[in-house]
N, C-alpha and C positions, 0 to 999 in steps of 0.2 A: 153190051157194055154195061158193067155195074159198076158202083163204086162203094168199098166198104172205109169207112172212119173206124178207127178203133178209140174210144173215149177212156179215160180212166175210171175208176168206179167212182163214181162222185154222183152228186143229184144234178137235177136238171129242173129248173120250174119251167113250164110252156105257159104259153098264154094267146087264145086265140080271141082275137075282134071280130064278130060279124056286124055288119048294117044293113039294114033294110026298114022296115016301119018302127024297129024298135033295135035299139044297140044290145049286144050279147055279149058277155065276157065269159071265157073260159078258163080258169084256173087248173092246172094239172102238175102232176108231178112225174120225171120219168126217173126209176130207180131200180135198183134191183130187191126183190123180193124172196122170200125164202120158201124155197118148193115144198109143199107138203101134199099128201094123198086130198085131191080134190075134197073139201066139204068136213075134213075132219079138224082141220085148223082156223086161220083167218081167212082163205080163200074161199069162195064158193062160186059155183056156176049154176047157171039158169036151162042150159041146153042138155039135149040128149048125147051124149060122147059114142062115136062112132067107131070100135076099135081098128078098122081097116084105115082111117082116116089119121088116129093116133100114131098107127105102127108104119105107116107112111112118113109122117112128120120125126118119129123116132128115127127111123133109117138115115132122112135126111140131116137132122142135126148130129147124130151120133158119126157121120160119114165125113162132114164138114166141120165137125166140131164147133159150131156155132147157129144161133138161133136169126133168122132171116128176118123177123120182125118182131116188136113189143106186142106184148098182151095186153088190149084195151081192157080197164078195170073201172068199177066206179066205186068211190066211200060216201060217207052220210057223217057231215062234220057241221049241225046245225047252225053254231057259232062263228063259220068260217074263219075258226082260228088260223088253218094253215094258210087262206087267202088271207088275210090282215097279215101275216106273220111275211108272206111276198112281197105283199106291195110297201109294208116297212121296209124291206131287205133292198128292193129294187128303186123306190124311191118314188110310188105315186099313189092313188087314189081311185079307183073306180068312180064315178063313171069316166071322173077325165083321165084319157091316158097320156102322157109324156113322157115319152123314156126319159131316162137321167143317160145324160152322155157320158157319164162318168163310169154306166156299169151297161155298155151296149151289149145286145144281146148276140148271140155265136150263130144265130138264124134269124132273119126276120124277112120274109117272104109272103107277098100275095096271091093267092090261089083260089079262084073261081068267087072274088068278092070279099074273102075273109083274110085277113092278115095274122101269119102265124108268128109267135116270137119261141124263142129258146137262149136260155141262159145256162152257163154253167156257175156251178155253186163249189168252190173249195175252201170257203172260210169254215174251217173246223167247227169253230163257237157256234157258226149259225146252224151248222149239219147237226150237232148235238139236237137244236131244239126242235129242230126239223123229225128227227127220231124220235125226240120225248112224245112230240105231237102225235106221230103216226105208232108209236108202239102199241100192239095189240088191236090197231084199227082192223076191221073187217073190209075185204074186200071181193066185190062183186064182179066176175069175167064178163064184160060187155062184150068182145071180139077174141077170139085165142083160147076157145076150151080144148083143141087139139092139139093146139101148139104148147100149152100149159101142161095137157096131158104127158106127152109127149118129153116134156121136160122130166115129170117124174117118175115117166120109165128109164130116161137117163139114170136117175139117181136111185131107183129100184132095183132097178138089172147091172148096171153098170158103175154105180157108185162113183159118177162123175160130178165133180163137184167145182165150185168157183169160191175161192178164198174173196173175204171180205171183213172188215171190224167188228171186231166185236162191242159193245156198248162200252166195254171197260179198256178198249184202246189195243187191246191184244189180238194178234193173228188168229182167227178163226177159220175152222173149216165148216163148211155149210152148203148145202144145194139152194141155187139162185137161178131167179131168170129176170128179165127184164121186162116192165110192166109200167105202162103210162097208166096213171091212173088220177082220176080228175072231181072235180066238183064244180058247180056252177052258180053263180048268180045273174040275174037278167034285171033291167032297168029299162022302163018303158019311156 
């Protein structure tokens, strides 16, 4: 049995709080990213890609018209500008995390001792700030090299694309896939 939740094309910041000897926070963003040939644009990988695995994912994605799990990626932002923006918007500062009752997460769950949160952002002004900060940002795929390659095969072979708003607000066409990108900070 499975559950499919269709979400609007928006941005979803996520936050992971781990406990143990030290408090560890991971901020990230679940969003659409433009699919390009791996290594030719803003998306880079670090693993060998096996054609048989990519083709299997391609057939599954084409047959179902969906990607079953996001691609995990990492970005580098030394000033933590995106994390700081999320803190400002969500109303808390690390390492003191007290959720703002006026902005409840759509997901708040504890798994294996780690607490996970996910918020939906629909504020267009805030989304423009996110786009400005992330424009041209390089992403390193951590998990999902074959899923990403399959998304690119859909774009190249079949012209399958998802619509998203361009920066100027007009409806544009491009090939996109959901990606979870993360930056992190650790506090002792």
